N, C-alpha and C positions, 0 to 999 in steps of 0.2 A: 777561843773556839765555843765553848761551851755555852758564851752567855749570847752569842749570836745566833746560833741554833736554836735555843730557846725562845730567843724576842720570835724567830720565825715562826714560831710553832712547830719545831721539829718539822721545819718543812723545807732547808737547806739541805740539798745535797753537795758533791764535794765539790762541783765546777762554783754555785753561788758562794760558797762559802770559803772558796780561794780568792775570787774575786771581793771580796767583804773585809776577807781579813788586809788584803792589799791595798786598800783603802784605808784602814787604820793603820798602814804604813807598815806593815810584816812584808817581809820579801820570802816569799813560800810558792811551789808552787802546787800540780795539781795531785801527784801522785803523793807528796808529803803529807798535803789534809787528807788523802785514804788513810794514811799511816796511822793520822793522830785519831781520826774518827773509829778507826778500827780499837784502837789502843784507850780511848776515852768509852768506848762504845757506845757512839752516837749512830744511830739508825733512823733513818726518814721514814715516816710513816706511810704507810700502801696506801696509795690512793684507790680512790672506788667510783667508779662509773656515775653521772647523773644524765639523766635523759630531760631536754629541754623542750616544751614544746609550744608552738603559740596556735592563738585562736584566730583565725584571716577569716571566719564564715561570717561576714556580713556585709550590708547593702552602703557603707558608705566609698568616696572614691577615693583611689589607691592613688599616690605620686611615682613617678618615672624614677629609677634608680638613678639617677646624678651624681651620686659619689662614685658608683661605677668602681668601686674597690681599691681605690686610692686612699690608701688608710694613712699616709704619710706626707701631713701639710708642712709649708715653710714655716707657717707661724702659729703660736694658740691664737684659737676664735675664729677657724676656720671653716672649721668642719668638725660638730662635736656625733658622739653615736649612741643610741640608746635603747635598752632592752629591758624589759622582766622575767624576772627567774623566782623557783617557788623552794622552801626552806620549810622542813617541816620542823613539826615540836610535837609535845604531848599534847599540849592544847587545839593540834593542830594545825594548819597551812598557814605562814607569812609569806607574803609574796613582794619581791624588792624590787626596785626601778632604779635601773642610774641613766649617769648623763656622763657620758667621757669625751673628754679632750680629745682628740686624735691625736694632736699634735705630741702632747706630753705624757700620753694614758692618763690622764690625772680625772680622776672620779670627781668632777664643779658640781654632783648634783645626785642627790639618792633618797630615798621615800622608804618604807618599809608599811606593812598595813597587814591585817589579816584578809582583806577581799581585795580585788585584782580589780580597780573600775579608774574611770576616766582620772577623777581623784589622784588616784597610786600616783599615776605618772604627769598629772599636773603639777604635785607638788614639788619634784624630783626637779623637773626643768625650771620650777621657778626655784629655786634653789641654785642652779645652774646661773639662771640669768642675775639673780639678786649680786652672785659670785663676781658673773662675767657679763656686766650690761650694755657693752658695745657689741650689739650683738646682727645689727644691721648688715644684711648680707652673708652671715654663716649661712654653712649647710649644715642643718640635722637629717640624722640618716636613722631609723629606724625599721623594723619587721613591719608587716600588714597589720598586725593585730589591731581587736579595732575600738584598742582606748588609746593609738596612736591617731587611725583615721578619724575620730569624732570629731564634731563637728566644733566641739567648746576648746578640746587641742590644736587642732587647725587656727579656728579662731586664735592663740593665743600666738601661735609663732608666725601668724601675719602682724599681730600686734608690735611686735620687736622685730620684725623687719628679718625673718629665719626663713631662709627657704628650704621647704620640705623633702625630703630623698627618702623612697623606701624601697628595700631588697625585690628582689625578683620570688615569687612565688614559690614556696618549697625551696630556699636556697640559703640555705643558712651561714654561707660561706660568707653573701656580700654582704655580713653582719658580723664577722669574726674576731674584731677586737673584743668587743661584751662577753661573746660568746670564751674567748678564752679568759677574761677576769671572772667571770662567774667561774670557769672552770677554777680555776688560781685560789675564787674564795673558797671555794668548796674541799677542794684538795686537800690546800696548805693550813686551814683554817678550821673549819667545821667537821672537817671528817674525825670522828671517831667519837666525838664529840653528842649528847643527849640532853637535850632542853625538855624541861620540863612547863615552861611557861613561856611562849612567846615575847614577851617584855625581857627576859634571858638572851634569846637567838638575836631581838633587836641588838640587846647594848652588845652583843659579841661581834656584828656587822659593824658598826660604829668602831667596835674598837682596828679590826680589817681596815676600815678606809683608813684612818691617822697613820697605822700603819704601813699600809698600800702609799699613799700620798708622801709619806716623810721618809720611810724607810727602805720597800722594799725595790729591789735591785730587779729593773727591768732592761731584757735583751735587746728590745727594739731602741732604748735609747741612752744606748752608749755602756751600758751596767749603771747609769743611775738612777736615783728612785725620780715620781717624776717631777714634784717640786722640787727638789736641785738642777733635773735636767733646763726647769723651766728659767731657775735664776741662774744657770751658765748661758741660756741664749740671749 
C-alpha cells in the first residue's frame, strides 16, 4: 500500500488505493484500507486552489462549440481537447500546453515554455499529430485564447483535416476535462514542491505525464489508466 501511495506522490486516498490494491489481486474493502492508512500513518496531502485564466481579447475569428460538452467519444482519435496552464518556479512562470484524447483521457501531446505564444500550442499539437497521424475529421476543442485562434494554429488544423471547436465565452465547463487534468497535475503532483528552475518543473511535468498515462487510475474510464484503457478497447 505504501508503495502505491508513494507512486501517486501522496495523492491517492482510500478509494483509489482500494481500487489499485484490487487490481494487484488483493481482496480488500475501503474500510480496511482506511484502517491500514491510519495504522501506517498515510495521510493524503492537502489540496491547494489554483486559478486558471484565459486571454480571449483578440481579433481572430473564433469557432463554434461543436463539441458541446460531449466528452465521451466512442473511440480514440475522434475528439481532442487542448488548453494552457501556468506553473510557478523561482525563475518565473512556465506555461504548459496539453492535448488530451477525450476517449481515453490520454495526454497525447504537451509542451512547456517560458513564453505563452502560438509556438507553445503548436508544438503540443504536433506531438499529438506525430503520435496519432490519422486526424482527418477529428474534432479539436479549446478555449478562445489567442494562441488557439491564431492564423498559424488554425492553418495547422486545416492542413491535417482537423475540425476546430471552441468554448463559449467565459465558460470553463465547456473544456472541463482539461481543467480537471490540470487540477490533478497541480494538486496530486506539484503541490508542496518548490522549483528553483524552470527545467526542474518541466522534468517533473514529464514524470507526471508518464505516471498519468501509464499508471494513474481514472474514474471516467472504469478506474483504468489511459494507456491500459486503450489496450482493452
